[in-house]
C-alpha positions as CSV (number, residue, x, y, z in Angstrom):
1,M,-49.7,-30.4,-12.1
2,S,-49.2,-29.7,-16.1
3,G,-52.6,-27.6,-15.8
4,M,-51.1,-25.3,-13.5
5,G,-48.8,-22.7,-15.7
6,S,-45.6,-22.7,-16.6
7,I,-42.6,-20.4,-15.0
8,E,-40.1,-18.9,-17.4
9,F,-36.5,-19.2,-16.2
10,D,-34.5,-16.9,-18.5
11,G,-33.9,-14.7,-16.1
12,L,-32.4,-17.0,-13.7
13,I,-30.3,-18.7,-16.4
14,Q,-29.0,-14.9,-17.6
15,L,-28.2,-14.4,-13.8
16,K,-26.1,-17.6,-14.0
17,K,-24.3,-16.4,-17.0
18,N,-24.0,-12.9,-15.3
19,L,-22.1,-14.4,-12.3
20,E,-20.1,-17.1,-13.9
21,A,-18.5,-14.0,-16.1
22,A,-18.1,-12.2,-13.1
23,I,-16.2,-15.1,-11.4
24,E,-13.9,-15.0,-14.8
25,G,-13.4,-11.2,-14.0
26,M,-12.4,-11.7,-10.2
27,P,-8.5,-11.5,-11.3
28,K,-8.9,-7.7,-12.9
29,L,-11.0,-7.1,-9.3
30,Q,-8.6,-8.3,-7.2
31,E,-5.4,-6.2,-9.7
32,R,-7.8,-3.1,-9.5
33,C,-8.3,-3.2,-5.4
34,A,-4.7,-3.6,-5.4
35,N,-3.5,-0.5,-7.5
36,A,-6.3,1.3,-5.9
37,L,-4.6,0.4,-3.1
38,V,-0.9,1.2,-3.3
39,D,-2.1,4.8,-5.1
40,R,-3.4,5.8,-1.8
41,L,-0.4,4.2,0.2
42,K,1.9,6.4,-2.4
43,E,-0.6,9.6,-1.4
44,H,0.3,8.3,2.4
45,A,4.2,8.1,2.5
46,I,4.3,11.3,0.3
47,F,2.6,13.0,3.0
48,Y,4.8,11.4,5.7
49,T,8.1,12.3,4.0
50,P,10.4,14.8,5.0
51,V,11.2,17.3,2.9
52,D,15.3,19.1,2.8
53,T,15.4,18.7,-1.2
54,G,12.4,16.9,-2.3
55,K,14.5,14.2,-4.1
56,L,13.1,11.9,-1.3
57,K,9.4,12.8,-1.8
58,D,9.8,12.5,-5.9
59,G,11.6,9.1,-5.7
60,W,8.2,7.6,-4.4
61,R,7.4,4.7,-7.4
62,I,4.8,1.8,-8.1
63,K,4.7,-1.5,-9.7
64,R,1.4,-1.9,-10.7
65,A,-0.5,-4.9,-9.8
66,K,-0.2,-8.2,-12.0
67,F,-2.4,-11.3,-11.2
68,A,-0.2,-13.9,-10.5
69,N,-0.5,-17.8,-8.7
70,G,-4.1,-16.5,-7.2
71,E,-2.7,-13.0,-5.9
72,A,-2.3,-9.5,-7.5
73,V,0.5,-7.6,-6.0
74,A,1.8,-4.2,-6.3
75,Q,5.5,-2.7,-4.9
76,L,5.7,0.9,-3.8
77,F,9.2,1.6,-3.4
78,N,11.2,4.6,-3.4
79,T,14.3,4.9,-5.6
80,V,16.4,7.3,-3.3
81,K,19.5,5.4,-2.0
82,Y,19.5,7.0,1.5
83,A,15.4,6.5,2.0
84,Y,15.9,3.1,3.8
85,W,18.4,5.1,6.5
86,V,15.6,8.0,6.7
87,E,12.9,5.1,7.5
88,H,14.3,3.3,9.9
89,G,17.2,5.6,11.3
90,H,21.0,6.0,11.3
91,R,24.0,6.5,13.4
92,T,25.9,9.9,13.2
93,G,29.3,10.7,13.1
94,H,31.4,10.6,16.3
95,V,32.8,14.0,17.6
96,E,35.2,14.1,20.2
97,G,34.1,16.3,23.1
98,G,30.7,18.3,23.2
99,E,27.5,18.2,25.6
100,P,25.5,15.2,25.2
101,N,21.8,16.1,23.8
102,E,19.2,13.4,23.5
103,N,20.2,12.3,20.2
104,K,23.8,11.6,21.2
105,R,25.3,9.3,23.3
106,L,28.9,8.9,25.0
107,T,31.3,5.8,24.1
108,L,34.2,5.4,26.1
109,K,37.8,5.0,23.7
110,K,40.5,3.0,24.5
111,G,42.6,5.7,25.9
112,G,39.9,6.4,28.4
113,T,38.6,9.5,26.4
114,F,34.8,9.8,25.6
115,V,33.2,10.1,22.0
116,Q,29.9,11.5,21.5
117,T,27.7,9.1,18.9
118,G,24.6,10.4,17.5
119,F,21.5,8.6,15.9
120,Q,19.4,10.2,13.8
121,T,15.8,8.5,14.5
122,G,13.4,7.1,11.8
123,R,11.0,9.0,10.3
124,F,8.7,5.9,9.5
125,M,7.4,7.0,6.5
126,L,5.7,3.6,5.2
127,K,4.8,2.7,8.7
128,N,2.8,5.6,9.1
129,A,1.7,5.7,5.5
130,R,0.1,1.9,6.4
131,K,-1.5,2.9,9.4
132,A,-3.1,5.7,7.7
133,L,-4.2,3.2,4.8
134,D,-5.7,0.0,7.2
135,M,-7.9,2.7,8.6
136,E,-9.3,3.4,4.9
137,K,-8.4,0.0,3.0
138,D,-12.1,-1.7,4.1
139,E,-13.9,1.2,2.0
140,I,-11.6,1.2,-0.9
141,V,-11.6,-2.2,-1.6
142,S,-15.8,-2.3,-1.0
143,R,-16.5,0.6,-2.8
144,H,-14.7,-1.7,-5.7
145,F,-16.1,-4.4,-5.4
146,N,-19.8,-3.3,-5.1
147,K,-18.9,-1.1,-8.7
148,F,-18.0,-5.0,-9.8
149,L,-21.0,-6.7,-8.3
150,R,-23.6,-4.1,-9.7
151,A,-21.6,-4.3,-13.0
152,A,-22.1,-8.3,-12.7
153,L,-25.7,-8.3,-11.9
154,R,-26.7,-6.0,-14.7
155,G,-24.7,-8.0,-17.2
156,G,-21.9,-6.2,-17.9
157,G,-19.5,-8.2,-16.6
158,S,-16.2,-6.8,-14.9
159,S,-16.5,-3.1,-14.9
160,E,-13.5,-0.9,-15.7
């Protein structure tokens, strides 16, 4: 069999080295994907945030992803104190008398009089933003992974 010629494995050896380098670069890929997703989530959250003074829209902040314990975690939060109540809804004050409407209900007080209490429904800024992101997340992650894989196969390691 030695007379049949030789096979050069240089290309396969280089591919193996490239793939090993790519495996080492996976944490960076996970960080990039998490950061891309949280950036897009912030865009959606800003879109769904109601505007009164603009303070609530300006309050969105991101904590960038860091790879630790096998995962990359990024955070989106709002620094405005009342953001939670705008997101989930809240009770409004109560006024004696008046006509009830769809946002108010009548509650019986001890003395037999009715007090009108209201509830401001939530705007669900983050909930709606997550729904919007769910429709895009596969494409965002796929785009980053394909770029990473192309760079790995070319021998460029993890691309930035």
